[in-house]
DOFIZA-484221 format. One line per field, with one value per residue: residue number from 1; x, y, z of N, C-alpha, C in turn. Coordinates in nm, 2 decimals. Example, Ala and Ser with C-alpha at 12.3 -4.5 7.8 and 13.67 -1.06 7.14 Angstrom:
! DOFIZA-484221
nr = 1:2
npx = 1.32:1.28
npy = -0.57:-0.22
npz = 0.78:0.71
capx = 1.23:1.37
capy = -0.45:-0.11
capz = 0.78:0.71
cpx = 1.32:1.29
cpy = -0.33:0.00
cpz = 0.78:0.79
! end
This chain:
! DOFIZA-484221
nr = 1:2:3:4:5:6:7:8:9:10:11:12:13:14:15:16:17:18:19:20:21:22:23:24:25:26:27:28:29:30:31:32:33:34:35:36:37:38:39:40:41:42:43:44:45:46:47:48:49:50:51:52:53:54:55:56:57:58:59:60:61:62:63:64:65:66:67:68:69:70:71:72:73:74:75:76:77:78:79:80:81:82:83:84:85:86:87:88:89:90:91:92:93:94:95:96:97:98:99:100:101:102:103:104:105:106:107:108
npx = 8.79:8.81:9.04:9.23:9.18:9.38:9.34:9.60:9.80:9.70:9.93:10.15:10.16:10.37:10.40:10.59:10.67:10.78:10.65:10.59:10.73:10.78:10.96:11.03:10.98:10.76:10.48:10.15:9.83:9.62:9.47:9.24:9.41:9.65:9.68:9.80:9.76:9.84:10.09:10.41:10.70:11.08:11.07:10.84:10.86:11.12:11.36:11.71:11.92:12.13:11.97:11.73:11.85:11.94:11.68:11.56:11.76:11.70:11.44:11.47:11.65:11.48:11.28:11.46:11.52:11.31:11.05:10.72:10.55:10.72:10.86:11.13:11.49:11.70:11.74:11.95:11.96:11.69:11.69:11.90:11.78:11.57:11.70:11.83:11.62:11.52:11.70:11.67:11.41:11.46:11.63:11.48:11.28:11.42:11.48:11.22:11.10:10.99:10.78:10.63:10.53:10.68:10.57:10.67:10.56:10.66:10.74:10.52
npy = 4.56:4.84:4.92:5.25:5.48:5.71:6.00:6.10:6.40:6.65:6.72:7.05:7.35:7.55:7.86:8.06:8.34:8.71:9.02:9.35:9.51:9.27:9.05:8.80:8.57:8.38:8.21:8.10:7.92:7.85:7.56:7.28:7.12:7.26:7.56:7.82:8.09:8.32:8.46:8.39:8.27:8.18:8.03:7.90:7.69:7.56:7.61:7.62:7.85:7.96:7.92:8.08:8.33:8.38:8.37:8.61:8.78:8.75:8.82:9.12:9.22:9.18:9.39:9.58:9.63:9.61:9.78:9.83:9.98:10.05:9.83:9.62:9.73:9.68:9.42:9.21:9.21:9.13:8.86:8.76:8.74:8.57:8.33:8.29:8.25:8.01:7.85:7.88:7.77:7.52:7.45:7.52:7.30:7.07:7.12:7.09:6.89:6.64:6.74:6.91:7.07:7.31:7.59:7.75:8.05:8.30:8.27:8.26
npz = 11.25:11.00:10.80:10.80:10.57:10.41:10.23:9.96:9.99:9.76:9.51:9.52:9.35:9.23:9.13:8.92:8.87:8.79:8.98:9.06:9.30:9.49:9.68:9.62:9.34:9.38:9.38:9.47:9.47:9.69:9.84:9.91:10.06:10.10:10.25:10.18:10.11:9.83:9.77:9.83:9.98:10.00:10.25:10.29:10.13:10.23:10.10:9.97:10.09:9.88:9.67:9.73:9.75:9.49:9.35:9.45:9.35:9.08:9.06:9.14:8.93:8.72:8.79:8.77:8.51:8.33:8.21:8.28:8.10:7.90:7.83:7.80:7.90:7.76:7.50:7.55:7.85:7.85:7.74:7.90:8.17:8.10:8.02:8.30:8.45:8.33:8.42:8.70:8.73:8.69:8.92:9.15:9.07:9.11:9.39:9.52:9.46:9.57:9.69:9.49:9.19:8.95:8.76:8.51:8.49:8.36:8.11:7.97
capx = 8.85:8.82:9.18:9.22:9.23:9.35:9.35:9.73:9.78:9.75:10.08:10.16:10.20:10.46:10.39:10.74:10.67:10.78:10.58:10.63:10.73:10.80:11.10:11.04:10.86:10.69:10.33:10.09:9.72:9.56:9.40:9.19:9.54:9.75:9.62:9.92:9.74:9.89:10.22:10.50:10.85:11.15:11.04:10.72:10.92:11.24:11.46:11.82:11.97:12.18:11.85:11.65:11.91:11.95:11.53:11.58:11.82:11.62:11.33:11.54:11.69:11.37:11.23:11.55:11.52:11.20:10.93:10.56:10.51:10.82:10.93:11.29:11.58:11.76:11.74:12.03:11.89:11.59:11.77:11.99:11.68:11.51:11.80:11.87:11.47:11.52:11.81:11.61:11.29:11.55:11.67:11.35:11.21:11.51:11.46:11.08:11.02:10.92:10.61:10.56:10.56:10.71:10.49:10.74:10.47:10.74:10.75:10.43
capy = 4.71:4.88:5.01:5.40:5.51:5.86:6.07:6.16:6.54:6.73:6.79:7.16:7.37:7.65:7.94:8.15:8.48:8.81:9.10:9.45:9.55:9.14:9.02:8.67:8.58:8.27:8.23:7.95:7.91:7.76:7.43:7.21:7.06:7.35:7.70:7.91:8.22:8.35:8.50:8.27:8.27:8.03:7.95:7.79:7.55:7.49:7.65:7.66:7.97:8.01:7.93:8.19:8.46:8.36:8.41:8.74:8.88:8.74:8.96:9.22:9.23:9.23:9.50:9.70:9.64:9.58:9.88:9.79:10.06:10.06:9.70:9.60:9.82:9.62:9.29:9.15:9.19:9.04:8.73:8.70:8.72:8.45:8.23:8.29:8.19:7.88:7.79:7.88:7.69:7.39:7.44:7.52:7.19:6.95:7.16:7.08:6.78:6.53:6.75:7.04:7.08:7.43:7.60:7.88:8.14:8.40:8.20:8.27
capz = 11.25:10.87:10.77:10.78:10.45:10.37:10.05:9.98:9.99:9.65:9.48:9.54:9.21:9.24:8.99:8.92:8.78:8.88:8.97:9.10:9.49:9.55:9.69:9.55:9.23:9.41:9.39:9.50:9.51:9.80:9.80:10.03:10.12:10.16:10.29:10.19:10.07:9.71:9.78:9.89:10.00:10.02:10.37:10.26:10.08:10.27:9.99:10.00:10.10:9.77:9.56:9.77:9.72:9.36:9.34:9.47:9.26:8.93:9.10:9.11:8.80:8.61:8.85:8.75:8.36:8.26:8.28:8.26:8.02:7.79:7.80:7.83:7.85:7.62:7.45:7.63:7.95:7.85:7.72:8.05:8.25:8.04:8.04:8.43:8.49:8.30:8.54:8.85:8.74:8.68:9.06:9.20:9.07:9.19:9.53:9.57:9.35:9.64:9.71:9.42:9.06:8.93:8.65:8.48:8.41:8.33:7.97:7.88
cpx = 8.86:8.96:9.16:9.26:9.24:9.40:9.50:9.71:9.79:9.92:10.04:10.23:10.24:10.45:10.54:10.72:10.69:10.68:10.62:10.61:10.74:10.94:11.15:10.96:10.79:10.54:10.26:9.96:9.66:9.48:9.35:9.32:9.64:9.68:9.74:9.91:9.81:10.04:10.31:10.65:10.93:11.11:10.94:10.76:11.05:11.34:11.59:11.86:12.03:12.04:11.76:11.73:11.92:11.79:11.51:11.63:11.75:11.50:11.37:11.57:11.58:11.30:11.31:11.55:11.41:11.08:10.81:10.51:10.63:10.88:11.07:11.38:11.68:11.75:11.83:12.03:11.79:11.61:11.85:11.87:11.59:11.57:11.81:11.72:11.47:11.59:11.74:11.50:11.36:11.57:11.57:11.28:11.27:11.48:11.33:11.00:10.98:10.75:10.55:10.59:10.59:10.64:10.59:10.66:10.53:10.75:10.62:10.40
cpy = 4.72:4.95:5.17:5.41:5.67:5.88:6.13:6.29:6.58:6.75:6.95:7.20:7.53:7.74:8.06:8.24:8.62:8.92:9.23:9.46:9.40:9.13:8.88:8.64:8.43:8.32:8.08:7.96:7.81:7.64:7.37:7.14:7.17:7.49:7.75:8.05:8.23:8.38:8.41:8.31:8.17:7.96:7.88:7.70:7.48:7.50:7.67:7.82:8.02:8.04:8.07:8.32:8.49:8.40:8.56:8.85:8.88:8.83:9.09:9.29:9.29:9.35:9.65:9.75:9.63:9.68:9.82:9.83:10.07:9.94:9.70:9.70:9.79:9.47:9.21:9.11:9.08:8.87:8.68:8.67:8.59:8.35:8.20:8.23:8.08:7.77:7.78:7.80:7.54:7.36:7.44:7.37:7.09:7.02:7.10:6.94:6.67:6.60:6.86:7.03:7.25:7.49:7.76:7.97:8.25:8.38:8.25:8.42
cpz = 11.09:10.88:10.75:10.66:10.46:10.26:10.07:9.97:9.82:9.63:9.47:9.40:9.22:9.14:9.01:8.82:8.86:8.90:9.05:9.25:9.56:9.58:9.63:9.46:9.24:9.43:9.39:9.52:9.62:9.75:9.92:10.10:10.16:10.18:10.30:10.13:9.91:9.69:9.87:9.91:10.02:10.14:10.37:10.21:10.13:10.16:10.05:10.03:9.99:9.68:9.62:9.74:9.57:9.30:9.35:9.38:9.10:8.92:9.03:9.00:8.69:8.64:8.77:8.60:8.29:8.29:8.21:8.11:7.90:7.74:7.86:7.81:7.72:7.60:7.52:7.75:7.99:7.82:7.82:8.13:8.21:8.07:8.20:8.48:8.44:8.38:8.67:8.86:8.75:8.85:9.16:9.21:9.12:9.33:9.58:9.51:9.45:9.70:9.62:9.28:9.04:8.79:8.62:8.41:8.34:8.14:7.91:7.82
! end
């Protein structure tokens, strides 16, 4: 009898960036291995309650201080948001390290 070979599942790619009217700035494109749709939330990744809350706060801060037409209300707020986003990227990467990578698309 031949051994059964399985293809390991693809690593997931979590995209981190805000968009208006979202609670969480989490996105992922479905693949043949992971059918997740496009918008995702902390429950899709088993994130901790604290990280989930901090991601929601980061998203909310962006919606409050970054206007799609006027830009940021203050450079200090933009810098704070970027700094917090980098920290969240690291924390998110740590929590999903076993099965996913994180793309910090808010930096682009």
